C-alpha positions, 0 to 999 in steps of 0.5 A: 241248868238245862243247857248243860249236860252231865256226863259220868264214868265210873271206877267200880271197885267190888271185893271177891267171895275168895276164901284167901288174900290175892298173893297170901293165904290170908283170910278175907272173912270181914270184922276181924279185930284189927291186923290178925288176918295178915302176914309177911307178904301182905304186911310187906315184910323184906324178902317176901313173894307173892303168889298169884291166887287162881280163884281171883283170875276165874272170878274175874273172868267170870265177871268179864263173860256175865258183862259181855266183855272180851277175855284176854289169854295175856295178861299181866300185875302192875305196879302201881306207886303211890304212897299212903299209910295203909298201902304198906308196900308203897305201891299197889299190885294191879294192871295197867295196860294187859287187863284180863277183860276189856271192851263189855258192856252193861243193859239198863232200862231208861225212860227211852228204853234200854240203854247200854253202857260200855265198859273200858276193861275189868281187871284184878287188883289188890285192896290197901288196909283201913285206917282208923281215925281218933276224932278226939284228934289222937291219931290215926291206926291202920288196919291192915285186915284188908290189905291183899284183899283181892278185887276186880275193878269195873272200869265204864266208858263216859256213857251215863248221862244221870244220876238216875242212869248211875244208880241204875247201872250200879243196881244191875252191875250189883245184881249180876255179880251177885248171881254169878257169886264172886262178890256179897256186894255188901255195900255197908261192908265196903264190898262194893264200891265206886268213884264217882268221876263227874264233868259237864259240858254245854248241849250239843257238845262233842269235847268233854270237860275237865272231870273231877273224881268222888272216891270211895262211896259205897251207898246208892243215896250217896252217890246219887246226892254227890253226883248232883250236887258236884254237877250243879257246883260245876254249873256255877263255876263255869256259868261264873267264868270260872275254870274247874280244876281236874281234883278228887274230891271228898262227899261230905255226907252231913253237909250234901256237899264235895271237899276238896282233898287233892289233885286228881293224879292221871296215870304217868303219876302212877309210874307203872311197870311190869310186877317183876315178883310174878309170872304173866298170866295166860288162859287157853280157849278151853280154860275159858269156855268152861268158865262160860260154860258154868255161868248161872242164868243172869238177872236177864234171863231170869226175869224173862223166865218168870214173867212166862213160867209165873206170869209175874207182872212186869214189876213184880218180876223185875224186882224180885229179879235184880236180886240173886237172894229174892229170886232163889227165896221166892223158887225155893219157898214157891216149890215147897207151898206150890203157890207162887203168887203168895209168896211173890207177894208177901216179898213184894210188899211185907220182905220188901218193907220190913228190908227197907225201914231196917235198911237191910239187903236182901242178903240180910234176909235170917230166915229161910225158903222153907220157912216162908213157905211153910207160912204161906201153907199154913194160911193156905191151910187155914191154921192161921190168918193173913193179920197173924202170919204178919206178925209170924213173919215180923217174928221171922225177922227177928228170931227165926224158927219153924212158923208152927214152932211160932203159932204154938208159941205165941197161942196164934193159931185161927180160930175155925170153930163155928159156934165160938165165932158166931157167938162173937158175931152176936155180940159185936152186931149187939154192939153195932146196931147202927152197923146192922142198918147201913148193911142193909141201906146198901152201903157194903162198908159196913160189913167189914168194919163189923169183920174187922171189929170181930177181929179186933175182939179175936185179936186176929185170930178168927177165920175171916171168911168164916166171918164174912159168912156169918155176919151175912147170914146173920143181918140177912135174918 
C-alpha cells in the first residue's frame, strides 16, 4: 500500500444564493412543496426561451476573483446533452470551452506547509431536478423545484494527494464562498456538493492512473471515507493483476463501499454545442474591477487581523476565521461586551461543542451577537456565574431571547449577599471536617471540593469568588 500514491481531483458544485433561477424568475428557496417553484421555462415547455440572470454572472466572477482566477471577458453558454428523468430538456445549459473563470488556486495548510491547489476553471450552469424514490417499490417521483437553480462548478486540477488534503481544500473553499456571500454552502441541503475523481499510481510515476468518479457527495465525513476506501480498492485490484475501469461510482454510507453506476462519460459523449437561445457573455474591464473592489475581507486576511488585533492563538484564530458566521458573531459580540477573550472562549469551547453534538453548522446558530455579548456582560458584572451562564447558553440554543429575561424566568441570578453565602460556607464546613484538615495539611484540592459542595447547595447560583474568599477566611481562623 505504501508503494502507491493517491491522485484526487474535485468538481465542486455550489448553489448560488440568487433569489431567482438562472434562466427564469422562479424562486430558489429550499424546502417548498414539490413542483411549486416551477414555470414553463424551467419545465422546458415547447416555445419557451431562457434569459440569463445577470446576478449569476456577478456571483461567478466574484468567486473567481476570490480564488485568484483569470476572468474571461468573452464567454458563452453551451448545451450539454444527456438524458435523465429529472432534466426536462434532456440537455443542461452549462459552459464548455469558454468558462467565465480559469487558472486560479486555493491555498491550504498541510504538514509540509502551505500548498496551492490549482483550479482549472469555474463555470456557471443550471441544476437538475430531484428524483424521490419510493423505497417500497412504488416507483419514483420527480420534483423540479431545483431544476434551473444556478450553480457554479469549481474544477480543481488533480493536485490533491490524500483525503486529509481534500477535506482541508473543501473547508477552505466553503469558507471563501461564505465570506463573499455567493452561496449559503448548506451541505445538508445540497447547496455544496462534490464529484470526487480518484486514481492511484506507483510512487515516482508521472503518468496518471485510470480514474473513477464518485458523484454528488455532500458530507466531509463521507468524502474522506469514500476516498480512503476507493484508493485501497484500486490498489487491491492492481496488486492482483487487474485493471481499473473508468466509471461513475455510488458511495454507500451504510456499507462503507463504492458501487458501479455506469461507465464514465467523456466530453465527446455530451455533444457540446453553443446554446442558440442565449447571447454571448461579454464583460468589460470596468465591470470586473468594480466586483473586485467590492470583495469583502477574506478568511486569511481576517485570521491575520485576529492574531494582531485580538491576540488570539493561531489555533483559535484558525477556527473562528474559517467560518464567516463564527467570525461575525465573535466581532459583533466582542464590540458589545468589550471582552474578546471571553467571547473567543465561549465560541471555541461551549458553542463549538453544542454544534458538534447537534450536528449543526455555524450558520444554524439560533441566537445573535447581541445575545452572546449580553451573556458575557452578565458574567463580568457578577449577575450570573460561569456555571449558570452555561445553562443560559443551552437555553439560547433551545429558545433564543434576551439572556436577562432567561435568568429572571429561571431564577438564576447569582447570590452575592455576604450573609447568605456565609451561611452556606459554615454549613458545608460542618459537614466536611476532613476537608478542613486536608486544606490545613496543604492539600489545595480540598478548597475546590468545598467550593463545589457549596455550588451544589446553591444550585450554581453562589458567587464563586466570594465562596473562595470566605472558605479561606473561615479555615484560617
